[in-house]
N, C-alpha and C positions, 0 to 999 in steps of 0.2 A: 406944803412942802417945807422942809426944814433946812434952810440954807444956813451955812455957817460962814462966818466972816473969815478973812485971812487970819492966819495964825501968827501974827507978828509978836504976840506976847508970849509965845511958847518958847521955853528954854530947851534946846536940844543937846545941851552938854551932858556928858555922863554924870550921873549922880554918884556921890561917894557911897561906898558900900556901908551897909548898916553895921554897926558894931555888934559882933556876936557875943553872946554871953558865954561864960566859962562852961556852962552846962552843954551848950551847943558844940563847943570845941571838944569836949570829952566824948560826946556822942559821935561826932565826926571821926575822932581818932579811933574810937572803938570800932566803928564801921569799916574804917580803912584797915585796921588790924585784922578784923574778921575776914575781910575780902582778901587780904594778903595771905592769911593762914589757909583759907579755902583754895586759893590759887596755888600755893605751895603744895598742899595736900593733893589736889587734882594733878598737878605736874608730876609729883612723885608716883601717883597711881598710874598715870599714863606712861611714865618712864619704866615702871616696874612691868607693866603689861608688854611694852616693847621688848624689854629684856627677856621676859618669859617667852615671848614669841621667837626671839632670836635663839634662846636656849633650846626651845622645842625643835626649831629648824635644825640647829646644830646636832641635837640628839638623833633626829631622824636621819640626817646625813651620816652620822657616825654608825647608827644601826644598820643602814643599808651597806655601808662600807664593810662592817664586820660580817654581815650576812654574805657578802660577796667573797670575802677572804675565807670564811668557813666553808662556803661552797667549793672554792678552789681547793682547799685542804682536803675536803671530803672526796673530791674527784681524784686528787693525787693519791689519797689513801686507797680508794677503790681500784685505781690503776695498779698500784703496787700489790694490792691483795690479789688481783687477777693475774699479775705476772708471777707472783709466788705460787698461786694455785696451779697455773699452767706448768711451772717448773716442777712442782711436786708431782703432778700427774705424769709428766714426761719421765721423771726419775723413777716413779713407781712402775710405769710401763716398762721402762728399760730393765729395772731390777727384776720385776715379776716375769717379764718376757724371757730374760736370760735364765732365770730359775726354772721356768716351765720348759724352756728349750733343753736345758741340761738334765732336768729330772721330770719328764712328763708323767711318769707313773705316780708321782706324789699326789698330783691333783686327782688322778683316776682313783687312787687308793682312798683319798678323802671322800670322794663321792660314793665309792662302794661302801665304806664304813657307815656313812650316813644312811644309805639305802638299806643295808643289811640289818640295821638295828630294828627295823620295823617289819621285816619279812619273815614272820613265823608262819609256817603252814602253806607257803606259796609253792606251787608245784614246779615252777621253773623261772629262771632269770636269764635274760639275754643281755649281754654287755657288748656294746658296739664301740670300738676304738679305732684309731688310725691303723691302717694295715701293717705298718712296720712294727707295731707294738703288741701284736696279737699274742705271741708266746709269753712275753714277760707279763702282760696284763692278765692272761689266763692264770699263770702261777700265782700272782699277787691276789687276784680275786678269789681263787680257790682257797688259799690260805686264810684270807679274811672270812670267807664263808664258814670254814671249819671253826674258826675262833668265835664267831657269832652264833653258831648253832644252826646255820641254814642247812636244811636237808634236801632241798629240791634239786632239780637238774640245772646245771650251770653251763651256758653256751657263750663263748666269746667269739665275736665276728670282727673281721677287719673291714674298714670302710675307707676308701681313698679320699672322700670329701671331708672327713673329719680332721681337724688340726691335731697334731700331737698334744696330748694333755686334755683334750676334750673327750667326752664319753656320753653315751646314751645307754641307760639301763632301763629295761622294760620287763614287766611281769604282767600277769593276767589282767589285773585291774588297776594298773598304774605305771608309773615310770619316773625316772629322774634324768634330767639333761644337764650336763656340765659343758657350757659353751663359753669359752673365753671372751669372744667378741660381744656376746650379750651381757656378760658380767661387767665388762668394761663400759659398755653403753649405759647400763643401769647405774654404775658408780658415777659416771660423768653426769647423768641426769640428776642423780641425788645431790651432786655438788653444784648443780646449776650451770654446768659447762656443756658445750656442744662437742660431739664426737669428732 
């Protein structure tokens, strides 16, 4: 057993620090400077990352706000375009309708000119128009047939269910229909509008 006697001779007072050499002071100062420089650099890097994060967040919010504003502007533009298109269609219907109502033979004449261009050697042509326009349509189509060199038999019939300005022209192997309602529906469909 290794017993130790009381420690009466032990001095428990703090001992004075050993005197450091200038070399040790320089090394300590360099270590402190390096630690300070690293701390400043790490602090700047951390601050820059936080600033970039805030900037990215701000840009994201700005982008979302801009997209919302652009979407609203596009919606307003689309609404204005639709209103303009509806107005144009209504105006065109009004003008065209009045023109067809006052001069229904013009549309019939256009359809007859188009059909007679291709009818060489056809034995007969039947033209169906509104019953109130039979005499005028017959005179018009006969004149156009002579001008186009059509030599076949020409028959003009009145139909109560045809609108004034509409016509059906039929021959042995074909025909042409001029139907205002179908033309309007095709135009509206081409414009992407509903009738």
